[in-house]
Backbone as JSON, one array per atom type, in Angstrom:
{
  "sequence": "XXXXXXXXXXXXXXXXXXXXXXXXXXXXXXXXXXXXXXXXXXXXXXXXXXXXXXXXXXXXXXXXXXXXXXXXXXXXXXXXXXXXXXXXXXXXXXXXXXXXXXXXXXXXXXXXXXXXXXXXXXXXXXXXXXXXXXXXXXXXXXXXXXXXXXXXXXXXXXXXXXXXXXXXXXXXXXXXXXXXXXXXXXXXXXXXXXXXXXXXXXXXXXXXXXXXXXXXXXXXXXXXXXXXX",
  "N": [[110.3, 111.8, 120.9], [110.46, 111.38, 117.43], [110.32, 113.42, 114.46], [108.76, 112.93, 111.4], [108.75, 113.49, 107.91], [107.18, 112.11, 106.2], [107.25, 110.98, 103.47], [108.04, 111.92, 100.06], [107.15, 113.37, 96.94], [107.59, 113.57, 93.36], [107.25, 114.85, 90.1], [107.48, 115.06, 86.52], [106.99, 116.48, 83.32], [108.61, 116.61, 80.29], [109.41, 117.44, 77.13], [111.96, 117.33, 76.1], [113.15, 115.14, 77.15], [115.04, 112.65, 79.09], [113.99, 112.5, 81.67], [114.16, 110.85, 83.88], [116.68, 111.33, 85.01], [116.43, 113.99, 85.8], [114.41, 113.66, 87.68], [115.76, 112.11, 89.53], [117.55, 114.02, 90.67], [115.66, 115.73, 91.75], [114.45, 114.03, 93.66], [116.66, 113.53, 95.26], [116.98, 115.95, 96.55], [114.75, 115.9, 98.09], [115.23, 113.97, 99.94], [115.23, 114.09, 102.73], [112.61, 113.75, 103.41], [111.99, 111.09, 103.33], [113.65, 108.09, 103.91], [113.72, 105.39, 103.59], [113.03, 103.95, 101.28], [112.99, 104.26, 97.67], [111.97, 105.34, 94.36], [111.57, 105.47, 90.77], [109.47, 106.0, 88.01], [108.99, 105.94, 84.49], [107.9, 107.24, 81.28], [108.35, 106.24, 78.0], [107.73, 106.77, 74.73], [105.08, 106.03, 75.24], [105.43, 103.73, 76.7], [105.82, 102.1, 79.8], [108.36, 102.2, 82.24], [110.28, 101.25, 85.12], [112.11, 101.64, 88.23], [112.89, 100.66, 91.48], [113.66, 100.46, 95.01], [114.7, 99.42, 98.32], [116.44, 101.79, 100.32], [118.68, 104.66, 100.02], [118.44, 107.45, 97.73], [120.83, 107.98, 96.29], [122.07, 105.52, 96.45], [120.36, 103.64, 95.31], [119.98, 104.4, 92.67], [121.87, 104.42, 89.71], [124.14, 105.39, 87.08], [123.7, 103.75, 84.77], [121.13, 102.8, 85.22], [119.56, 105.14, 85.21], [120.05, 105.97, 82.57], [118.79, 103.9, 81.2], [116.11, 104.27, 81.96], [115.37, 106.88, 81.09], [112.95, 108.82, 79.49], [110.13, 110.94, 78.7], [108.29, 111.7, 80.43], [108.04, 111.47, 83.98], [107.7, 110.06, 87.26], [108.43, 110.21, 90.68], [109.47, 108.98, 93.97], [110.17, 109.22, 97.44], [110.36, 107.33, 100.38], [108.92, 107.22, 103.59], [107.69, 105.01, 105.86], [104.35, 105.15, 106.52], [102.08, 103.62, 106.47], [102.08, 100.07, 106.26], [105.01, 97.96, 106.13], [108.67, 98.15, 106.18], [109.41, 97.17, 103.36], [110.43, 95.88, 100.2], [108.42, 95.63, 98.22], [106.66, 97.58, 98.98], [107.74, 99.93, 98.18], [107.55, 102.94, 96.27], [107.18, 104.65, 93.04], [103.91, 103.11, 92.73], [103.04, 100.78, 90.27], [100.84, 99.91, 87.62], [99.52, 97.67, 85.21], [96.83, 97.47, 83.15], [93.54, 96.98, 81.67], [93.08, 99.4, 80.36], [95.56, 100.39, 79.93], [98.49, 101.74, 81.31], [99.49, 102.75, 84.63], [101.18, 104.86, 86.9], [101.67, 105.62, 90.25], [102.38, 107.94, 92.75], [102.34, 108.65, 96.15], [101.85, 110.78, 98.88], [100.98, 110.78, 102.17], [98.22, 109.85, 104.39], [95.5, 107.63, 104.53], [92.39, 107.5, 106.19], [90.3, 105.81, 105.93], [91.16, 103.31, 105.21], [90.74, 100.48, 106.01], [88.02, 100.02, 105.25], [88.08, 100.57, 102.48], [89.92, 98.61, 101.6], [88.59, 96.22, 102.25], [86.33, 96.47, 100.62], [87.47, 96.38, 98.03], [88.62, 93.82, 98.12], [86.39, 92.16, 98.23], [85.58, 92.5, 95.7], [87.32, 91.1, 94.27], [90.0, 91.92, 94.23], [93.53, 91.5, 94.36], [96.09, 92.07, 96.46], [99.38, 93.41, 96.3], [100.96, 94.8, 98.0], [101.26, 96.29, 101.31], [100.26, 98.79, 101.68], [98.34, 101.87, 101.92], [98.49, 103.32, 99.66], [98.32, 101.62, 97.46], [95.64, 101.09, 97.39], [94.64, 103.48, 96.44], [95.68, 103.49, 93.86], [94.32, 101.26, 92.78], [91.7, 102.23, 92.98], [91.71, 104.37, 91.16], [92.28, 102.99, 88.78], [89.99, 101.34, 88.55], [87.96, 103.26, 88.34], [88.71, 104.34, 85.94], [87.8, 102.52, 84.08], [85.21, 103.21, 83.8], [85.22, 105.83, 83.08], [85.92, 108.53, 80.77], [88.49, 109.54, 80.59], [91.81, 109.74, 82.0], [92.18, 111.77, 83.89], [89.55, 112.3, 84.69], [89.0, 109.89, 85.91], [90.77, 110.01, 88.11], [89.63, 112.2, 89.43], [87.11, 111.15, 90.14], [87.91, 108.98, 91.72], [89.24, 110.11, 93.96], [87.17, 111.14, 95.4], [86.27, 109.14, 97.02], [88.21, 108.88, 98.93], [89.45, 109.33, 102.2], [91.16, 111.44, 104.29], [94.65, 112.32, 104.28], [96.32, 113.33, 101.36], [98.67, 113.83, 98.8], [99.03, 113.49, 95.44], [100.73, 112.17, 92.6], [100.03, 111.17, 89.46], [100.68, 109.13, 86.72], [99.86, 108.46, 83.46], [99.96, 106.86, 80.22], [100.02, 109.08, 78.58], [99.61, 111.36, 80.07], [100.3, 113.55, 82.85], [99.31, 113.86, 86.12], [98.42, 115.8, 88.85], [97.27, 115.87, 92.19], [95.62, 117.1, 95.1], [94.56, 116.71, 98.49], [91.3, 117.73, 99.81], [91.68, 119.25, 102.13], [94.24, 120.08, 102.16], [96.33, 118.87, 103.57], [98.81, 117.72, 102.97], [101.77, 118.87, 101.36], [102.16, 120.28, 98.04], [103.57, 121.46, 95.12], [104.04, 123.43, 92.09], [106.07, 123.92, 89.22], [108.04, 125.41, 86.52], [110.27, 124.75, 83.81], [111.51, 125.96, 81.15], [109.95, 124.29, 78.55], [109.2, 122.31, 80.21], [107.14, 120.9, 82.78], [106.82, 120.75, 86.24], [106.17, 118.97, 89.25], [106.23, 118.88, 92.81], [106.84, 117.88, 96.22], [108.07, 119.82, 97.78], [109.41, 123.12, 97.29], [112.16, 123.16, 97.2], [112.95, 121.03, 95.64], [112.26, 121.89, 93.11], [114.09, 123.96, 92.81], [116.41, 122.43, 92.77], [116.4, 121.24, 90.27], [116.45, 123.28, 88.53], [114.03, 124.57, 87.98], [111.5, 127.07, 87.87], [109.58, 128.25, 90.54], [106.08, 128.16, 90.4], [103.46, 127.99, 91.61], [101.54, 126.95, 94.51], [99.74, 123.88, 94.56], [96.31, 124.02, 94.87], [94.26, 123.16, 97.74], [92.24, 120.33, 97.18], [92.44, 120.56, 94.45], [92.97, 119.44, 91.05], [95.42, 118.97, 88.69], [96.23, 118.75, 85.29], [98.59, 117.63, 82.96], [99.26, 117.53, 79.61], [101.06, 117.01, 76.8], [102.5, 119.22, 77.57], [100.67, 121.16, 78.23]],
  "CA": [[109.56, 111.44, 119.68], [111.05, 111.95, 116.22], [109.38, 113.97, 113.49], [108.99, 112.41, 110.06], [108.07, 114.27, 106.88], [106.18, 111.21, 105.62], [107.34, 110.77, 102.03], [108.14, 113.02, 99.12], [106.78, 113.02, 95.57], [108.13, 114.43, 92.32], [106.8, 114.46, 88.77], [107.9, 115.99, 85.48], [106.79, 116.3, 81.88], [109.62, 117.39, 79.57], [109.58, 116.87, 75.78], [113.39, 117.15, 75.81], [113.52, 113.81, 77.61], [115.94, 112.44, 80.22], [113.24, 112.86, 82.86], [114.62, 110.05, 85.02], [117.81, 112.01, 85.64], [115.88, 115.16, 86.49], [113.7, 113.16, 88.85], [116.79, 111.71, 90.49], [118.02, 115.2, 91.39], [114.54, 116.19, 92.55], [114.31, 113.14, 94.81], [117.82, 113.72, 96.13], [116.71, 117.14, 97.37], [113.63, 115.56, 98.99], [115.6, 112.78, 100.69], [114.88, 114.26, 104.15], [111.21, 113.39, 103.63], [111.86, 109.64, 103.41], [114.96, 107.48, 103.7], [113.6, 103.93, 103.63], [112.95, 103.41, 99.93], [112.75, 105.27, 96.65], [111.69, 104.77, 93.05], [111.25, 106.34, 89.63], [108.81, 105.39, 86.86], [109.06, 106.84, 83.33], [107.21, 106.9, 80.03], [109.07, 106.41, 76.74], [106.85, 106.34, 73.63], [103.89, 105.44, 75.89], [105.79, 102.5, 77.41], [106.18, 102.35, 81.18], [109.52, 101.53, 82.84], [110.47, 101.72, 86.49], [113.13, 101.03, 89.08], [112.7, 101.08, 92.87], [114.27, 99.53, 95.95], [115.0, 99.96, 99.63], [117.69, 102.51, 100.38], [118.74, 106.08, 99.68], [118.41, 107.75, 96.29], [122.15, 107.83, 95.72], [122.46, 104.11, 96.45], [119.43, 102.87, 94.49], [120.06, 104.79, 91.26], [123.19, 104.58, 89.13], [124.14, 105.95, 85.73], [123.1, 102.85, 83.79], [119.68, 102.74, 85.49], [118.97, 106.39, 84.73], [120.11, 105.94, 81.11], [117.75, 102.97, 80.73], [114.77, 104.8, 82.23], [115.13, 108.01, 80.16], [111.6, 109.31, 79.73], [109.6, 112.29, 78.48], [107.54, 111.93, 81.66], [108.51, 110.63, 85.07], [107.19, 110.3, 88.6], [109.35, 109.63, 91.64], [108.98, 108.93, 95.36], [111.02, 108.78, 98.55], [109.37, 106.77, 101.3], [108.94, 106.93, 105.02], [106.48, 104.17, 105.93], [103.26, 105.53, 107.41], [101.34, 102.36, 106.53], [102.9, 99.02, 105.66], [106.34, 97.85, 106.69], [109.83, 98.47, 105.35], [109.52, 96.05, 102.44], [110.68, 96.36, 98.85], [107.18, 95.74, 97.45], [105.95, 98.79, 99.37], [108.38, 101.09, 97.57], [106.77, 103.6, 95.22], [105.79, 104.66, 92.62], [103.21, 101.88, 92.42], [102.76, 100.7, 88.84], [99.79, 98.99, 87.22], [99.14, 97.45, 83.82], [95.44, 97.02, 83.16], [92.92, 96.95, 80.35], [93.15, 100.71, 79.75], [96.94, 100.8, 79.7], [99.39, 101.71, 82.46], [99.45, 103.83, 85.6], [102.17, 104.93, 87.97], [101.1, 106.47, 91.29], [103.19, 108.3, 93.9], [101.41, 109.16, 97.16], [102.31, 111.25, 100.18], [99.85, 111.0, 103.06], [97.6, 108.73, 105.08], [94.05, 107.51, 104.45], [91.78, 107.03, 107.44], [89.29, 104.79, 105.61], [91.87, 102.19, 104.57], [90.1, 99.17, 106.18], [86.8, 99.94, 104.45], [88.45, 100.48, 101.07], [90.55, 97.32, 101.34], [87.54, 95.19, 102.28], [85.5, 96.65, 99.43], [88.21, 95.87, 96.88], [88.81, 92.37, 98.26], [85.14, 91.5, 97.87], [85.42, 92.61, 94.25], [88.32, 90.24, 93.65], [91.34, 92.5, 94.17], [94.64, 90.79, 94.99], [97.03, 93.12, 96.77], [100.8, 93.06, 96.28], [101.63, 95.58, 99.03], [100.47, 96.52, 102.52], [100.12, 100.25, 101.79], [97.1, 102.49, 101.49], [98.72, 103.87, 98.33], [97.85, 100.66, 96.48], [94.2, 101.27, 97.31], [94.42, 104.63, 95.57], [95.96, 103.05, 92.48], [93.19, 100.42, 92.37], [90.52, 103.08, 92.83], [91.85, 105.11, 89.9], [92.17, 102.03, 87.68], [88.6, 100.91, 88.41], [87.18, 104.38, 87.82], [89.07, 104.57, 84.53], [86.97, 101.64, 83.26], [83.89, 103.86, 83.63], [85.4, 107.23, 82.72], [86.47, 108.76, 79.45], [89.86, 110.04, 80.63], [92.54, 109.45, 83.23], [91.93, 112.82, 84.88], [88.21, 112.1, 85.23], [89.12, 108.75, 86.82], [91.37, 110.52, 89.34], [88.62, 113.04, 90.07], [86.1, 110.29, 90.76], [88.53, 108.12, 92.73], [89.58, 110.83, 95.18], [85.94, 111.38, 96.16], [86.11, 108.06, 97.99], [89.36, 108.86, 99.84], [89.32, 110.14, 103.4], [92.45, 111.61, 104.92], [95.64, 113.2, 103.67], [97.01, 112.8, 100.17], [99.14, 114.53, 97.62], [99.23, 112.43, 94.46], [101.13, 112.4, 91.22], [99.6, 110.0, 88.69], [101.19, 109.18, 85.34], [99.36, 107.5, 82.48], [100.85, 106.82, 79.05], [100.05, 110.37, 77.89], [99.3, 112.49, 80.93], [100.81, 113.66, 84.21], [98.2, 114.42, 86.87], [98.71, 116.09, 90.25], [96.04, 116.08, 92.96], [95.83, 117.37, 96.52], [93.32, 116.47, 99.23], [90.52, 118.96, 99.99], [92.11, 119.99, 103.3], [95.61, 120.53, 101.96], [97.17, 118.36, 104.65], [100.15, 117.43, 102.48], [102.18, 119.92, 100.42], [102.4, 119.97, 96.63], [103.74, 122.69, 94.36], [104.22, 123.3, 90.65], [107.04, 124.84, 88.65], [108.31, 125.25, 85.1], [111.64, 124.91, 83.31], [111.29, 125.95, 79.7], [108.71, 123.59, 78.22], [108.94, 121.28, 81.22], [106.26, 121.17, 83.92], [107.33, 119.97, 87.36], [105.43, 118.94, 90.51], [107.08, 118.37, 93.89], [106.36, 118.1, 97.59], [108.65, 121.05, 98.29], [110.01, 123.94, 96.25], [113.6, 122.89, 97.1], [113.14, 120.11, 94.52], [112.23, 122.71, 91.9], [115.4, 124.63, 92.74], [117.45, 121.44, 92.47], [116.38, 120.87, 88.85], [116.46, 124.51, 87.74], [112.67, 124.97, 87.62], [110.99, 128.24, 88.58], [108.33, 128.03, 91.27], [104.91, 128.85, 89.84], [102.42, 128.15, 92.63], [101.1, 125.77, 95.24], [98.5, 123.26, 94.12], [95.3, 124.35, 95.87], [93.54, 122.02, 98.33], [91.15, 119.82, 96.36], [92.68, 120.82, 93.02], [93.59, 118.44, 90.19], [96.09, 119.62, 87.55], [96.54, 117.77, 84.26], [99.55, 118.06, 81.95], [99.29, 116.69, 78.41], [101.81, 117.74, 75.78], [102.99, 120.46, 78.14], [99.59, 122.12, 78.46]],
  "C": [[110.2, 112.12, 118.49], [109.97, 112.43, 115.27], [109.74, 113.44, 112.12], [108.18, 113.22, 109.06], [107.08, 113.42, 106.09], [106.13, 111.28, 104.1], [107.45, 112.06, 101.21], [107.82, 112.53, 97.72], [107.34, 114.05, 94.6], [107.61, 113.93, 90.98], [107.21, 115.5, 87.74], [107.43, 115.52, 84.12], [107.81, 117.19, 81.18], [109.84, 116.76, 78.2], [111.03, 116.68, 75.39], [113.9, 115.81, 76.29], [114.45, 113.81, 78.81], [115.28, 112.8, 81.55], [113.66, 112.05, 84.09], [115.75, 110.76, 85.75], [117.35, 113.25, 86.39], [115.17, 114.74, 87.76], [114.66, 112.71, 89.94], [117.24, 112.9, 91.32], [116.9, 115.79, 92.26], [114.36, 115.35, 93.81], [115.47, 113.31, 95.79], [117.59, 114.9, 97.07], [115.56, 116.92, 98.35], [113.96, 114.39, 99.92], [115.24, 112.88, 102.17], [113.44, 113.85, 104.46], [111.0, 111.88, 103.73], [113.17, 108.98, 103.05], [114.91, 105.96, 103.7], [113.63, 103.29, 102.25], [112.72, 104.54, 98.95], [112.51, 104.59, 95.3], [111.4, 105.84, 92.02], [110.57, 105.48, 88.56], [108.8, 106.41, 85.72], [108.19, 106.33, 82.18], [108.12, 107.24, 78.86], [108.18, 105.88, 75.62], [105.66, 105.52, 74.17], [104.16, 104.11, 76.58], [106.32, 102.84, 78.8], [107.41, 101.53, 81.59], [109.67, 102.06, 84.26], [111.63, 101.0, 87.16], [112.91, 101.55, 90.49], [113.3, 100.02, 93.78], [114.36, 100.21, 97.31], [116.32, 100.7, 99.57], [117.56, 103.97, 99.97], [118.82, 106.27, 98.16], [119.77, 107.5, 95.64], [122.65, 106.4, 95.64], [121.62, 103.28, 95.48], [119.63, 103.15, 93.0], [121.5, 105.05, 90.83], [123.05, 105.03, 87.68], [123.41, 105.05, 84.73], [121.59, 102.74, 83.97], [119.0, 103.99, 84.94], [118.98, 106.45, 83.2], [119.01, 105.04, 80.55], [116.36, 103.56, 80.88], [114.42, 105.96, 81.29], [113.85, 108.74, 80.49], [111.32, 110.73, 79.3], [108.62, 112.66, 79.58], [108.13, 111.02, 82.73], [107.8, 111.02, 86.36], [108.11, 109.57, 89.57], [108.84, 109.76, 93.07], [110.13, 108.57, 96.29], [110.09, 108.45, 99.7], [109.83, 106.76, 102.75], [107.65, 106.21, 105.29], [105.52, 104.68, 107.0], [102.27, 104.38, 107.53], [102.18, 101.32, 105.82], [104.31, 99.05, 106.23], [107.42, 98.28, 105.71], [110.11, 97.26, 104.48], [109.66, 96.59, 101.03], [109.39, 96.55, 98.06], [106.37, 96.98, 97.82], [106.59, 100.06, 98.82], [107.5, 101.65, 96.45], [107.73, 104.26, 94.22], [105.22, 103.24, 92.44], [102.84, 101.89, 90.94], [101.74, 99.63, 88.56], [99.74, 98.88, 85.7], [97.76, 96.83, 83.84], [94.83, 97.25, 81.79], [92.99, 98.3, 79.62], [94.58, 101.2, 79.52], [97.78, 100.67, 80.95], [99.15, 102.91, 83.36], [100.66, 103.72, 86.51], [101.66, 105.97, 88.97], [102.11, 106.68, 92.4], [102.3, 109.06, 94.88], [102.16, 109.59, 98.4], [101.07, 111.49, 101.05], [99.36, 109.73, 103.72], [96.09, 108.77, 104.88], [93.52, 106.98, 105.77], [90.69, 105.99, 107.18], [89.9, 103.6, 104.89], [91.16, 100.85, 104.77], [88.85, 98.99, 105.33], [87.11, 99.79, 102.97], [89.03, 99.11, 100.74], [89.51, 96.21, 101.29], [86.67, 95.26, 101.03], [86.18, 96.09, 98.2], [88.38, 94.36, 96.94], [87.55, 91.61, 97.88], [84.8, 91.65, 96.39], [86.56, 91.9, 93.52], [89.72, 90.79, 93.58], [92.34, 91.63, 94.91], [95.76, 91.8, 95.21], [98.47, 92.6, 96.82], [101.58, 93.8, 97.37], [100.73, 95.65, 100.27], [100.24, 98.01, 102.74], [98.74, 100.72, 101.38], [97.24, 103.09, 100.09], [98.22, 102.92, 97.23], [96.33, 100.75, 96.31], [93.86, 102.43, 96.38], [94.63, 104.24, 94.11], [94.82, 102.19, 91.95], [91.94, 101.27, 92.11], [90.55, 103.84, 91.51], [91.66, 104.17, 88.72], [90.73, 101.59, 87.47], [87.72, 102.03, 87.87], [87.47, 104.62, 86.35], [88.27, 103.68, 83.59], [85.61, 102.27, 82.95], [84.0, 105.28, 83.11], [86.07, 107.36, 81.36], [87.91, 109.23, 79.43], [90.49, 109.7, 81.97], [92.26, 110.5, 84.29], [90.53, 112.71, 85.49], [88.22, 110.93, 86.21], [89.74, 109.18, 88.15], [90.36, 111.34, 90.12], [87.57, 112.2, 90.79], [86.69, 109.46, 91.9], [88.77, 108.87, 94.04], [88.34, 111.18, 96.01], [85.72, 110.32, 97.24], [87.24, 107.97, 99.0], [89.12, 109.79, 101.02], [90.69, 110.22, 104.08], [93.35, 112.53, 104.12], [96.23, 112.56, 102.43], [97.44, 113.93, 99.24], [99.55, 113.43, 96.65], [99.86, 112.98, 93.19], [100.87, 111.09, 90.48], [100.09, 110.17, 87.26], [100.55, 108.07, 84.52], [100.32, 107.52, 81.29], [101.0, 108.18, 78.39], [99.94, 111.58, 78.8], [100.0, 112.37, 82.29], [99.77, 114.44, 85.01], [98.61, 114.6, 88.32], [97.41, 116.39, 90.98], [96.39, 116.24, 94.44], [94.51, 117.23, 97.26], [92.62, 117.8, 99.54], [90.95, 119.82, 101.17], [93.54, 120.52, 103.18], [96.56, 120.08, 103.05], [98.61, 118.12, 104.21], [100.52, 118.42, 101.38], [102.35, 119.39, 99.0], [102.49, 121.28, 95.87], [104.07, 122.39, 92.9], [105.24, 124.32, 90.18], [107.23, 124.57, 87.17], [109.79, 125.48, 84.81], [111.57, 124.82, 81.8], [109.94, 125.33, 79.39], [108.33, 122.53, 79.25], [108.01, 121.79, 82.31], [106.65, 120.21, 85.03], [106.4, 120.09, 88.55], [106.35, 118.37, 91.58], [106.45, 118.67, 95.24], [106.86, 119.42, 98.15], [109.35, 121.8, 97.16], [111.52, 123.74, 96.16], [113.9, 121.93, 95.96], [113.08, 120.85, 93.19], [113.57, 123.41, 91.72], [116.48, 123.67, 92.28], [117.52, 121.09, 90.99], [116.28, 122.1, 87.95], [115.09, 124.96, 87.26], [112.25, 126.17, 88.47], [109.68, 127.89, 89.27], [107.21, 128.84, 90.64], [103.84, 129.07, 90.89], [102.25, 126.85, 93.4], [99.86, 125.19, 94.55], [97.47, 123.5, 95.22], [94.7, 123.09, 96.48], [92.34, 121.61, 97.47], [91.34, 119.98, 94.86], [93.32, 119.62, 92.33], [94.14, 119.16, 88.96], [96.53, 118.55, 86.57], [97.52, 118.38, 83.26], [99.54, 117.05, 80.82], [99.95, 117.5, 77.31], [102.19, 119.13, 76.27], [101.93, 121.49, 78.46], [98.85, 121.83, 79.76]]
}
């Protein structure tokens, strides 16, 4: 039996920009956690851009792609499929455009209440584009955001309905949000590089981008970064 690390996530806020390139190096260092697909989503002047595909980080991303993505915020993902097949549409980060704006979600973990959540969303008219439980998380956050005053409050409310393992990095147009399940089943840490704030599945990704390790995200904790604070 082989052991799989089951995905890696990376997120950064950096007012100096070029976050896509930093995320590339972070994902490269996390490649051992998932080798089926990868992706990066960025925010430039509150506009969401992304690129993702099947394959290794070094094959999916090239100089022109990273230049186009840029970004003062970014979230990235390397995938090993725990739910859903090896299909391009299952690559992350998952991105949504909805009435409140945009979301990008990167998820490491497995939900055990996936069938119940999927059925609930389907009966409320949801049309799914992937076969992953990560899409359920994105939908849950988006729906909660319609009732909440902020993206972080929407994440807080959404995770209450999730059962299982999850480390999440969620990016809205203005905020980068990291969340870890109450049991701490999946790793997530935080670091800093000057004014930049970085989140990653493992501290090796912080080392790869020159960020100093600050701490582990506590089980059940949600951390919000807005304008570097």
